[in-house]
N, C-alpha and C positions, 0 to 999 in steps of 0.2 A: 503496499498499499504507501502511493507518495506521500502519503500525512506519517510525521515525527511525531511522536509526544515524549514533550522535555518535560514532563512534571515532576521526576526523579530528583532531574535538574535543581527545580526552583522550590522543590523542599529541605534539598540538604544546604541551599543557597538562605534560605530562610530558618535554616536550625529549624522546621520543624517534621515529627512522627508520621507516617502514612494516616492510624489509627487516628490520634491527633487530629487529623485540616479530616479526615469521612469523618470524626463523632461535631467537628464542627458547622459543616457542612448539609449535616444529614443525613449520606447515606454511607452501606456499609461498606469497613474496610475490605472484602471484595470487590466490588465495584469498583471501587479507589482500585485496586490493588488492577483490573483485569483493564483498567483506562490509563495505568501508569505504563502497564509490559504491552498495550498496544495494539492489546485484541480485542477492543471495542472498535464496535461495528459506527459507533453513534454517540454523537453525548447533547443532552439536554444541554440548550441556553440558560435556562437557570442552573447548571449544574457550572457550566462555566465562567456563568457570571459570578454565582460564587466560591468559585475556587479562586478566580481573581483576587473578589474582593479581599479574601482572606489573607492570601497569600505577596496583596500588594502589587497586582502586576500587571499585563497584560495577558490578553490574549497569541498573542503574536509571540509572546515570552515562551508560552506552553505548549501552543500550535506550532507543528515548522513544513514546508513543500517541499518534497524533496523530487527531483525529476529523475524518474523514471530510464531504465534505456539510452537512448537519446539519438539517432538518427534513425536504427532501426524501427520504435516505436511511431515515430514523426513517418514513416512510409507505410505503415498498415492507415494511419490515417485516411 
């Protein structure tokens, strides 16, 4: 997937444990872990907003677009 989740980086920068953030934003630690590992297929905007509010960051600090492939992918379009 071309979207990389950098939530673990932001947690480390803010010195906050995953379970602490999960409790503050009202989701289960398991769901936060799924998001953190990049296994999530979607994220609710209110969840993203809560993460950004508690970590005092922007969505771009957490989500990153990574170009896949290169010329091969462009030829398929």
